[in-house]
Structures are given as structure tokens and as C-alpha cells.
N, C-alpha and C positions, 0 to 999 in steps of 0.2 A: 803915688799912683792915683790917677783920676778915673773913676768908673761912672759912666752914665747908666742909670737904672731906669727900666721901663716896666710898669705894672698895669695890666689890664685884665686881670683874671675874673673880675666880677663887675661891679658898677662904679668903680673909681678909676679914672684915667689919671695916671701919675707918672711924672718923670723927675728924676733927682740926679744931682751930682754929688758924689762923696769922695773925699780924699783919704787915702790910706785906711779905708775901712772904718773910720772913726769920725772924721770931721765932715759934717753935713753942710755943704756949701749952698745947697738949695734942695727943696722937696715940695714941688708944686703938685697939688691934687685938685682935680675937677670931679666933684661928687655928683652923683645922680639921685641922691636920696629924694629930693623934692619931686623928681620926675616919676619915680616908682611908687611914691606914697599912695597915689590914688588906686594902685593895684594891690596894695598890701604886701608887696614883695617884688623882687627883681624879675623883670621880664627879659629873658636872654636876648631876643631879637632887638628890642629897644636899646638895651645896654650896648650891644655891638655897634649899632648905628651911631650912637653918641660917642663911642670911642673913636670911630672913624672921623667924625666931625671935629673932635677936640684935640686929638693927640699931637698934631703938628704945632698948634698954638701953645699947648702946655709945655712941650719940649723947648720952644723958643723962650717962654717965660722963665723956665728953669735955668737955661744957659745964661740968659741975661742977668738973673739974680746972682748966679755964681760968678759972673764976670769972665766966662770962658766960652770957647767955641768948640765945635765938633772936632776940629783938628787937634785940640788939646787932649782929647780923650785917649786913654790907654786901652780901655776895654768898654764894651757895651754889654750890660747885663739885662736879661729879659726873663720874666716869668713864663715858663712853658708848661707847667703842670703843678697841681691840678687846678681846675676852674671851669667856667663856662667855655665850651670849645670855641664858639664864635668870638667871644670877647678875647680869649687868649690869642687867637689867630690875628687879630688886629695888631696887638702889640708885637707879636713875633714877626709878622710881615714888615712892619715899620722898622723894627730893629735890624732885620736882615737887609733891608734896603740901605740903611745907613752903613752897616758893616761892609756891604759890597761896594758902595759908592766911595767910602772913605778908607777902605782897607783897614778896618779896626776889628780886632778879634772879638768874637761873640761868645758870651758865657751864658749858658742856660741855667736857670735857677728854679728850684722847687719852692713853690709858694709857702709851704709850711716852714721850711728852713728860713725863709725870709722873716717870718714872724718871730721865730726863735732868736735869730741874730739881731733883731731890733734892740734887744737888751744889750748887746755888745757895743752898740753905738753910744750908750749912755752910762754903762756900768763896767767896772772891772770884774768880769765874771771868772770865778774859780771853777774849773772843771775837775772831776765829772759833775754833771748836774741832771736833775729831773726837770723836764719841761712839760708844763700843762698848757696845751693849745686849746683855746676856747673861742669859738667864733660862730657865725651864722651857719657855716657849712661843716665845721669840724669840732670834734671834742676828742682829744688824744692825750695820752701820757707817753712821753718819749724820753729815753735815756740817751744822754750825750756824753761820750767818754773824752779822755784827755786828747785823743787823736782826732777829735771832731767827727767821730763815727756815730751814726744814729741808729737806735733800736726802738721800734714802736712796741710799747708794752701793752697797750690797750686802746680801744676807741669806742665810739658810740655804736650800739647795735640798731638804733633807729634814728630818732631825732637828734640833731646836734643841739647843744645847749642854747645857742643864739636863736636857732629856729624855734625852740620851745618858748622862749621869751616872746618872740614875734607872734606866735599862735595864741598865747595867753593874752597878750595885749589886744589882739584882734577880737577875741570873744568878749573882752571887756569894753571894746569900743574906744581904745586908748590911742590908736594910731600906730604908725610905723616910722622907724624901727622900734621894737618893743622894749629892748634892753634898758636903755637910758630912762624911759618913762616909768617902767616898773621899779627900777632901782630907786628913783626919786620918790615914787609913791609909797614905797615900803617904809620909808622913814616915819610916816605918820600912821602906820598900822601896827597891830599886835600880831607877832609871828606865831603866837600860841593859840590864836583864835580859831583857826580851821586846821583840822588834822590832814596831813599830807602823807601819802604812802611812800615807803622806802623800797625802791626796786631791789629785788633779790638777784643781783647779777654778780657772778664770781670774778675773781682776778681783778684786772685793771680795766675791764670793759665798763661801759656806761649804758643806761637806758633811761630816757626821760619821757617816753611816751605815756607811761603810767601816771606820772605826776601831772603832765599836761592834760591828760584825759580826766583826771580827778578834778582839776579846775573847771574844765568845760562842763562836766556832769553836774558839779556843784552850782555853777551859774545857771544852767538850764533848769535844774530842779527848783532853785529859788524863784526864777522868773515864772515858771509854770504855776507855782503856788501863789504868785503875786507878793512874795515877801521881799523886803528890803535887805540888802547885804552891803557890807563895807568893802569897796574895791581896795582900800588901803590895807585892810586886814588880809584880804586874799592875796594881794601882791606881796605883803610881808611874809605870809605863811609859805607861799610858793618859793620865794627867793631864799628863805632860810633853809628849806629842804634841798634845793638845788645846790646852794653853796656848801652845805654840809656834805653832800655826796661828793662834790669835787674835792673838798679839803681832805676828807678821810682817805680817799684813794690816792691822792697825790702824796700825802704824808706817809702812807703805808709803802708806796713805791720808793720814796726817798730813804726810808729806814731799811728796806730790804736791800737796796743797792749801796747803802752806806755812804750816801753823798751828803755834803754840807751846803749845797746850793739848789734852790728851786727857782725856775724861771716861769713866769706867766706870760703868755703871748696870745695875740689875736684880739678881735674886737671886744670880746667879753672881758678881756684883761682890764678894761676901763671900769668894770663894775666895782663900786666902792666897797660893798659888803664882802666880795671875794678877796679883794686886796687886804682888807682889814683882818678878816677871819683867818685866811691862810698864813699871813704874817704872824698872827698871834699864836696859832697852833705850832707853826714851824719853830718859833722862838723857844718854845718849851723843850724842843729837842736839839737846840743849838744849831738850827739850820737857818741860813740866810735866804731871804726871798727878794728877787728882783722882778720888776715889771716896768714896761716902757712908759714914757710920758704919754699923755692922751693923744698927741699928734702922731705917735708911732704905733698906737694900738690898732687902728683901722688899716685897711690896705693902703700901702704907700710904696713909692719906688725907692726911697732911701734904704729900706730894709732889704730890698733886692740887691742894691749895690753892695751893702755890707756883707750879705750872704755870698755874693760873688767873690769878694775879697778873700773870704775864708776858704771858699772852694778852690781858688787859685793857689792858696798856700797849703791847704791840707787835703784837697779832694783827690780822687783817683785820677791818674794821669790821662787816661783815655776819655774821661768825661768832662774835662775842664773847658775845652773849646769846642764849639759846635760849628758845623759847616752850613751851607745854605739849604741843606735838606732838613733842617730842624723843623719839627712839627709840634703842634699843641697836643697835650694829652689830658683828657677830662678828669681821669682818676688815676692816681699813682701813689702807692705806699712810699713813705719817706725813705725807706732803705733802698728802694730801686733807683733813686736818682743817681 
């Protein structure tokens, strides 16, 4: 089974070809990071325009690398929720045009499921599992059972974890995106140098605004006093608190559900401290941790193709194939897909 995947939910234009939900024949990505750097974050209108400009060329590159044509495709998979609505509509419109012109069935895919299923392309995942989704727009703990049914156990009440990294990097003048920069900087800092608050949030929900605000207040205070501070210590202290919050809640969810598998997914899954610390804590409870390779952590179309494969095999019958009325949805809980 060959599935052409299309992903345009934010600022990456990506098209991939995946065989049987496992073998990635191509996964081309046109990133807009350099374009949005000067704004310190993604500008939706600019993102949409660049998707329109790039998507046809990216698809052709992906087909050429895979050595196949559109007539070889069994299905077309496209991200339809959640995401920036203008960006989503570019990918959806493009996918619908191909579906109509080539008479290829169209599979709508939930973006967060794509991130989770990126692990299935590279690992033999044993279900049930707890999934920690961490990115610039999302922070969720999701339970995935043996029948591939999803249950959201908790999410962020304010800032997503990746958004917090970006805002902290901005106040420190480190650039965008903030996650990789702070992760690298933290290795040269003392995580115990600066006290960081621990949010008092129950259940499996998250709140990072307090930690982010503590960093901003600390920086402003030091600058007003004319005192020198260590960006490395601040990065290390901030990251240690954030990683501790993520690990404690994820491990607690895994123990409550009695699972032996944890999956990390999303752009922040590339964070070295999170990978290391969660794996260490999970091992103490006999729990296996999987995370994608760096190429599959950020938004990409291969994960959309893989998710479509599992949707076709396990999804509800009425939701597997979309008609030409398919529309984009900016916000959608994972259970509603």
C-alpha cells in the first residue's frame, strides 16, 4: 500500500511517500524557519503564502525520490486538524485536487496522531501506551489502547512547552526557535543556580506560564539592577524544571494505566534532556520509552502517511475516507477525529 502524505499545518511544507505504514520512500520538507526568525514566531499569513508557493515542487521532489508517480498511489493522506487554518487549507485544497483528478481516495489525518504514529515507523511499539506530545503548540498526555483508540488525559492550561521555550529564548535574546538553543546552552549551566517555581496543577494537566514568567521577571530584575547573570545557568534551571514536570506526570499516567510503553512525540521530543531523563525514570519502573529520530520529530508528511495507514486499518469506518467537502479545523481534541 502506497500512501502520499501531505502536511501543511504550520510552517513546514512537506510531502512524503510511505509503503505499508512503515517504509518511508521519501519525506521532503520545505521549512520556513529562516523566514519567520525575524518575527520571533510563525506569522500565519506568510506561512500560508509560502505553502502555496512550494507545495507542488515539494510533491514532485518527493515522488521523484520515491521513484513513483501519482498513478501509483493507493491513498492520499492530508492533515486537516488542528493547525493554522490558512496553512491547513493549502494542503487540503491541494490534496482534494489530486484526489479528484486522479480518483484516489482521500484520508483525513489528525495532526497529533501523526506525531504519535511517527514512532511506529521506526519502532516495534507494544500497545497500550502513554503518549507525551510536546511541541510549539501542544502539550498533551494521551492514552492509546490496543485497538488504536485515543484518550486525552490532560493538556496545557496556558502555554505549550515549545511556546515557553521560544518566549524564554526571546527574553534572553537567543533567537528562534528557542528549544534547540536553550537545550544546547543548558549543558554549560548549573540547574541549581536559580530557583524555579513548580506549578500546582492537578491531574495530568500542565501549566508553564509561571515558569516562563519567573524567568522573565528574573531577567528584568537583574537588568534593572545592572547585575550580570549567567544565561547558561538560567537555561539549565528553566529546562530542569520543565523536564521534571513533563517526566513526573508522564510516569504517573503510565503507572496509573498500567502500561509498559511510553511514546514521546512532537518537536520538543528532540530535546536531549527530556529523552534522557524520561528514559531513565521509566526504566526504574520497567517501562520502555520510544521517541522518533530527529527528522521525524518536527512536522513532516511521513508521519501523516503512517497515521493514515493505521486509520485505514483500525479507524472508525465512517471517518476513514473523506469526500471533497473536507475542510480544515483549527482546533480539535484528539478523540473527536
